[in-house]
N, C-alpha and C positions, 0 to 999 in steps of 0.2 A: 423904235428904237427909244427907250426914255430918256425925257428932257430932265437934267437938273433943275432940282430945284435954286430960287431968287437967293438964297443963304449962299448953298453953295457955288454959284457963279459970282457971287462978290468977294466970296474969297478967290477963286481963280484968278480975278482982277489984283489979285496981290502978287501974282507969282512973272515972272518972266516968262512965257515959252520958247522962247528962243535960249536964251542963257542955260546957262551951267556953272550952279552955281558953288561957290568954294565950301568946305564946308561948314565951317563957320557961320556965313552969309548963314545955307539953310536953316543952321540950327536955330538961327535968330529970327526966322519966318515963323519957327514953331506957334508959339505964343499967337502970332498973327493971322493963323489960318486953322485952330482949334475952335471948334464951335456947340460941340454937345455939351451936356449940365455935367455931364460925369467926365473922372479924368482919364483924356482915352490915353492909350495906346501911342507910343510913334515907332511908326514899324520901319526894317531897310527891305529895302529888292533888291540883287543887284544877279543883273541876267548874265550867266557868261559864257566865256568860250569852248563846251565843253560838247562831246557829243552823247547825252548824255543815256542814250539805246547801250552806249558801252561801260562797260561796269568796270573796265580800270578809269572810267574817267570819271566816277561820279564822286564826288566830295561832297565828305559827312565827318564832320570835328566836333571840337566843343569851344567856349571862349568865356572865361569871367570878365563879364562886362564890370568898371571900375566903381561904378555907380551904381549897379543893380537895374534889374526892369521895371522897380517900383511893386511888383505884383508880389502878394506872399504865396511863396509857394507848398506846397502841401505835398510831404517826402513819407515815403513809405519804405522802409529799408526792408531786408531781408536776410537773417543772419541765423549762423548756430550762435550758443552756450556766450562767452563777455564779449563777443560781436557786437552782439543785441543791446548787450548795457551798454559799448561804446556811442553805437548809432544812437542812442536815444539821449543821452550825455551831452551827444555834437547838436543833440537839433531835428532828430526826425520824429515828426509826429506821429507815425505808428513806426514802431519795432518790434518783428514779431519773426520765430519760424517756422518752418514748409506749413504748420497750421495752420497758418492765414490762407494756405493755398484754395482751399474749400469756398471758405467763406468769398474770396476772389471771384471764383467758379460759378458762386451762387447769384455774385451779384455789386458786389463791396465794389464802390468806387468812391470815397470818399480821403483820393489820394491825387497829386498831380504830378508827380516823379517816382520814379520806382527803381531802387540802386538796391545789390547784391551784391553777397561775397562769394566767392570762386564756387566752395564744395555745397553750394544750396542749388547752384543754376543747372546743374541735369533737373531737378522735381521743376525747376520753375521755365524751364525754356520748353519740357514737354508737353508740362499741365497749362503751364496759362501764354503759353506761346499764342492761339488763337485766339484766345482774349484781351493779351495788352499787346501783340505786335500790329492789329490793326489802327490802335489808339498810339504809336510812337512811343510806348511805357516799356516794350521790355527792354531790363538793362542789357548792356550790350557793353563788350569791351573796348570796342572803337567809339563807341559814345562818352567812356569815361563812369560809367552806372555800374560797370563790376570790378569789386577789387575788395584785398584784406583789410586795405587803409578806406574801411568805409567812413569811421567819425571823417577823416578830410575828405572826402564826396559828399555825405553829406553835410555838411560847412561851408563848400565850395558851392552846393545846387540852392541852400538856402540864400547865400551872400549875394546871387544874381550869376552862376553860372547859367548859360543854357549852352542846347546843343543846334546844332544846325545842318541841314543834307539840301543837295539839290531836290527840285522836282523834274517830273519828268519831261521838263521843258527848258529845262538847264537854268531855274533860277532858283536860288538861295536867301527865304525870305527868315525875318528874323526882330523880335520886339526889343529894341535898344534904350526904351526906359520909359516914359510922360510925360504926357503936356505940361505936366506942370514941375519938370524937371527945368532948372536954369539952362538955355543956350550953352552953356561952358560941359554941364555935363553930360548933355546929349550928342556934342563933339567929342567929347574924351568917348564916351561908351561906341560913336558912332567909327572912329578910331581904333578903336580896340576890336570892333566888328571887323571891320575892312584886315588892319593886319591877320585875325584870324582865317579870314578867306583864303587870302594870298596864300597863307601858308599851310593851307591844306591842299594846292594847284598839284594836281597828278603830274606823274612825269610827260604821260601819256597827252597832257593836251599841248595843243600847239597854237602859235598866232596872239592875239590879246587876249587875256583873264578876263578880265572886269570888265566887260563889255556898255554894259551901263549901271548906275547906282543912283537909286531913288531914294528919299524917304517921306513918310507921309504921316498924319493924325488917322487915329478908325475909320474919324468920318470927311475927312479935310482931302483935297489935291493934291499931288504927290508934286517934288518938288527934284529935280535933276540933279547932282551932284558930281564936283568934279574930285574922285578917289585921293586923290593925291594932291591937292589945293586946300 
């Protein structure tokens, strides 16, 4: 089993492994545990009290983080007619009709999020499902990426709206900012994310829903957080 390097061990000493930190305390530790030369992403990881094998207990939703994620998201909007113009005016990096589908099938991938209007989803789903699906980019009404309010969807994603879903172990992972954010902004984003996860609790999930909550930076150690403190 590989050992952590000297720099990582030094960062680890800044965290009490037996303590569950309040959201504000954890956020204030972020500047102390960043070590990379790049602006590290701050991530939240929440273990849920669900049985991920049961489809009625899976968690999937979106949240608009108050201060965004700190990263620029390239949005592709697929629509028809005036909705293409609306999407472009709202800030979509690429706004096009179904004619872009062959380009994507041929390997075009200069986008980080894909949104669409309902009237093109027949073609988008049937032709791009195998390409976008495995990458988590296929537009889906449950993820808030399909709708005739395409301009609003584009603006929200560009402003920092993120989608989250549990993995097969029942854990939800999400970026909630950058290490360069002030502790206040990190704390506010984390609170918004936790509220959104709680709001997505399946009716069939019993017992404690938020089992454990941790935040960390890309290269740093994790900090256990009390989600309600």
